N, C-alpha and C positions, 0 to 999 in steps of 0.2 A: 384467616390470617391472624396470627398472634400479635400481642402488643409490641414486641420488638420488631417484627416484620412491618407492622403499620407505621411505627416511628421511623424506620429506615426508609420506607417508601415516601413518607412525608418529607423527610430530609432531602431525598433525591429530587422531589418535585421543587422544593424551595431552591436547591442548588441550580437546577435547570432554569428556573425563572430568573434568578440572579444573573446567571451567565448570559442568557438571552438578552436581558435588559442592558447589561454592561457592553455586550458586543453590538448592540443596536444604537449606542450613543453616537453623537457626531464625533468624527475623528479628532477634532480639536479638543473635545472634552476627554476623550479616551487618552490622548497624549498627556494631558495635565494629570489625570488620575494615575497613569502608568508610571510617572516619574521621569527622571532624566533619560533622554533618548539613548538607546543602545546602538552604538555604531562600532562595528568590527569589520576588519578586512574591506573597508570602503563601502560597507552595506549598513543600512539602517533597518532595524527590526520593525515590522509593522506595529503601529501603536496598539491596535486591537489585540495582537498576539502578545505584546509585552504586558498589556493589562490582564489578559487571561492567565499568563504565567504568574503575575503578581498576586492575583486572586487565589491561585492554587497554593502559593507559598503562605499567604495570610491564613488560608483555611487549614494549613499544615497537613495537606493531603500527602500521604506517603507515596513514593514512587513504586510502581509495580515490582521492580527488581528488589525492593527491600522486604518483600512479603514472601511467605511460603507460596509455592507454585500455584496452588488452587486459589488462594486469595489474590495473587497477582493477576491471574486470569480474570477473576471477577472485577478487579480494579480496572483493567484494560477495557473490559466490556462496558463498565460504568462510564468511563471517560468518553468512549465512543458514542454511547447513547446520549450523553449530554450535548454533544455537538452535532447530532444527526438530523434533528428536525423531522418533519413529516414530508418525505419525498414521494411524489406521485410515481406510479408505474402502471402499465397496462395489466400485466398478470405476473404472478409469481407461482412457481411450482417446485416443490421439493421431491427429489427422487434419488436413488443410488446411481452412481457411476462406478460400475464394478462393485467394490466393497466400500466405496467412499461416499459420504453424504454430499449432496450437491444441490444447487438451487438455480433454476432457470428464470431469468428476468426477460419478459417480453414487453417492448415499449407499446404505448397506446397507439391504437389505430394503424397497425401495420398489416399489410396483406402480401402474400407471396413469400418466397424465400428471402431471408435477410442475412446479412453478415453475422458472424458469431465470434464473440470474444470469450476465450477460456481464461478465467481469472483466478489468481492465487493470492490469498490475503497475506498481509504482513503480520509481524508479531514476534520476530526473533526466533522462529522455529519452535516456540514454546507457548506463545499466547495467540489469541485471535481465533475466529471461527466464522461461520456463515453470518451470525448475528452482528459481530463487531464491524463487518464491512458491508452490511446490508444497504445502508444509506448511499455510500458512494457507488455501489453497483447499480442501484436504481438510477442515479444521476447519469452514469455512463450509458446505460441502456436508453433512457428517455432522450438525452441530449444528442447522442450519436446515432440514434435510430437503429440500433443493432441489438440482437439478443446477447445476453451475457450469461455464461454458465460458470458460476462460482463453485470452487472445489474446496472441500474441507479435508485436507491431507493429514497424515499422521505427524505427530510432533514429539520432541524430546520434553522431558527426560524419559518418558515411557517408551518412545520409539526413536532412537537416535539415528543419525546419518548411516546409511543413505535412504532412510524410509521416505522422507518428504520428496527427495529427488526422484526416487522410483515411482512414487505415487503421481507426481506431476507428469512424468512421461506416459504412464499408463492412462491417466485421465485425458491427456491430449490425444493419444492414439484412439481412445474410445470416442472422442468427439469427432475425429476424422471419419471414423467408420459410421457413426450415427448422426452426422450432421443433417442429412436430409430428413430423417425422422423427427428431428427437433424443429423443422421448418427453416433450415438454414442452407445457405449456398456453400457447398464444400470447397469452392474455389475462393471464397472470401472469409477465410478463417484467420483469427488473430489470437495471440496469447499475451497476457499481461499480468501485472501484479505490482504491489508496493512493498518496498523494503525486502524482507525475506521472500515475499511473493514475487518481487521483481527478480531476485536471484533465481528462483525456480523458473520463472518465465524465460529468463535469458538462457538457462540451461536447456529448456525445451526447444527454444529457437535454434540453438546450435545443433541439437540432436535431430531436429526436423530436417535441417539442411543435409546432415550426414545420411539420414535414412530415406530422403526423398519424400517426406510427408508434405502435403500442401500447407503452406503458411504464408499469408499475405502481409503480415504486419506484427511487430512486437511493441508493446506499450510498457515501458519500464519507468516506474515512479520511484524516485530516490532508491534505486536498487542497491542491495548489499552485494558487492562483487569481489571483496577481498577480505577474507576472515582474519588476515594478519594485521591489517589496519595500521600501518606505519605511515600515516598521512598527516598533513598539516591541519586539515579540517577536523580530524579526530582529536588532535591536541587542543585546537582552538575552541571547539564547541562541545567538548565532552562533559561539561557541567553547566547547568542553568538553563538549558533549552529543550527540556522535556526528555529527549533521548540522551542517555548518559553513558559514559564509559563503563560504569558498573553494570548497566543493562546489557550492553554488548558482551562484556566478559561473562555474564551469567548465561547469555544466549549460547556462546561457544561452549561453556561448561555443560549445559543441558543437552546440546544437540551433537557436538563433535566428540567422538570417542577419544579418550586420553591417548596422546601420542600420535594421533592421526595427522598426516601432512596437511597443514593449513592451505597449501598451494594446490591441493587436489582440485582440478578444474571443475569437478562436479560440485565442490563446495565454493570455490572462488573462480567464477567465470573469467575474471581478469587474467588468469593464467592459462586459459584455454587457447588452443589453436583454433582460429576462426576458419570454418570451412567455406568453400565457394558456395554462393547462392544463399547465404544467410538472409533472412527476411529484413526489409526496411524497418527502422526503429525510430520511435520518438522516446527520448530519454529526458525525464523531468527531474531536476534536483532542487534542493532548497538551500538558500544562502547560509542559514544558521544551523546546519545539519552536520553532525560528525561524519556522516556517510557521503557528504557532498563530493569530496575529491575522488573517492573510488568509483562513484557513479559516473562522474565526468571522464575519468580515465578510461572506463569501459566504453563510453561513447566514442572517444577518440580512437580506441583500439579497433572498434568496428569500422570506423571511417577509414583508418589506415589499411584495413583489409579489403576495402572496396565496397563496403555496405553503404546503403543510402540511409543516413542518420540525421535527424534533427535533434539538437541538444538545446534544452530550454532551462535556464536557471531562474527560479523565482527568488530573487535576492533578499526579500523581506520576510521569508517564510521559514518555519522550523520543520523538522521531521515530524510527521503526523498530520500535516495540513490536509492531506488527502481525505481524512475522515471528518474534516470540519466543513460540512456542507449545509448545516442548518442554522448556523449563527454567524454573525459578522458579515463582512463584505469581501475582504481581499482573498481570504482562503477559498470561499465558494467560487469567486470569480476565477481563481487559478484552476480549480477542478473543472469548471465549465469549459475553460480553454483546452484542458487536456481531453475532455470528452469531444470537443470540436475537432481536435487533431485526429482522434480515433475515427470519427465519422467521415472526415475528409479522406482518410487513408482507405477506408473500406467501402465507401459509397461514392467517392469523388469521380 
């Protein structure tokens, strides 16, 4: 390791220690340090989240969307690592799913066939990988007592639409065929993801109903469902709450070919026709998230089509809370609740 790499590593350790200490303070202290309470749309931002955002501003950390793609990817991975902590897991195994890298998480002390969640990470179709979402996948597997198969799909700008969509369908079909060899029950399969991954999971669930693939449940965490984004939440929370309007504009630019219809249902599930027999869904949204309204609109559309849907808004959270499992209290508690919903749906 050279001098610059050693300095960078030392700075990363110091940053992680500071964040962990700040997020571990009593909430009353966090509230004082965070500043005046942030109240919008009848919601109050969690003091620990407000403090985390303030520390980010004080450190003058650039948003990933302001950097070249490679550096932005590194920044997203760094942010995820800071909030990950050390999450227990029974076993982890990497292997290819077709041509795609994948990682299988097996919870501690399981025997016999388990349910399986096929998981797609978020990141605007341009950021994220198996490492960025390793920690929340561990939490889902351990807390829900299911195996989790995380998929590393192709992304823009190198591989624009429909690459990620096609990869998601192919990966889920592979899981259906190979479920038993993974130690899983083919009748208790689920698909899930956060943000862009929630978009892909929603698309898989729709296509599974059309093709007759077995699918017991879909887990959609603040899913991106409308690439046009003419929503109140996008206007209200597009600056200052981690996910920005500029980030989403760059995501569209990197992934969607110029001139392509933003209402293509493979891009924007909100404009899809909902087939009969679509799997039950748990849809989680965050109060201070630009994508809040489109995620909730999709939950309502599924409900109107006759699907069994539970919609849960975490009103004090921001986009990205799903990755915050190793620091603080409120964000990890929300992720544990999401994991419990998954377990109840597949094991109940």
